[in-house]
N, C-alpha and C positions, 0 to 999 in steps of 0.2 A: 388551510390547504394541507392535504395529506398525500404523501407520495410513498408508494410501497417500495420495498427494498429492491426487487428485481428491476424496477425502472431506474433507480439510482445507479445500480451497478451494471449498466448495460455495456460498459467498456472496462475491461480488467486487464492489467498488465502485471507480469511477474518477471523479475530479473534476478538471476543468481550469478554471483561471481565465484568461480572455482579456482583455487590455487593449490597446487600439489595434491590434486584429487580430493580436496576438502572444500566444502562450501563455506565461504567466508562472510558473504553479505547476501541477504535476501531482501529485495525491495519489491513491495506490492503497492499498486495504486489502482484506484477505480474512479470513474467519473461519468457523468452523463454526457452524452454527445454534445449538448448545447454548452457545456462548461458551467452550468449553474452550480453544481455541487461537485467538489473535487476532494478526494481523500487520499492520503499517501502515508505509507508506513514503511519504515526501514528496520530490519532486524539484523543483529550482529551476534556472533557466538560468544557465550560466556565460557569461563574456564571449565565449567562443569560439562561442556559439550552441548548444552541446550541453547536455544536462541531466545533473545529478549529484545524489546523495542529500544532503539537508541534515539528515535524521534518520531512522534506521531503528530499529525496536524490535519485539520479539516477546515476548508475554507468555503464560505458561501459567497458566490460572485453575482454581480448584476443586480444587487438589491438597491 
C-alpha cells in the first residue's frame, strides 16, 4: 500500500512559545484525520541561536 505525502499531512499544527520576544520552543505535528499515521517534532534553541530536535517520534496506529 502506497500513501503519498499530501494525504498523510492533511492536518498540520505548529505551536511557538515566545518568552521575552524570543521563540523558545517550536512544536510541529501532522497526522491523517483518521489518526492512522501521526508524527510529532519538537524543536528547541541551541546556544548558537539555531533550532534542533529535542524529540522526534512517529507512530503507526490501528495496525
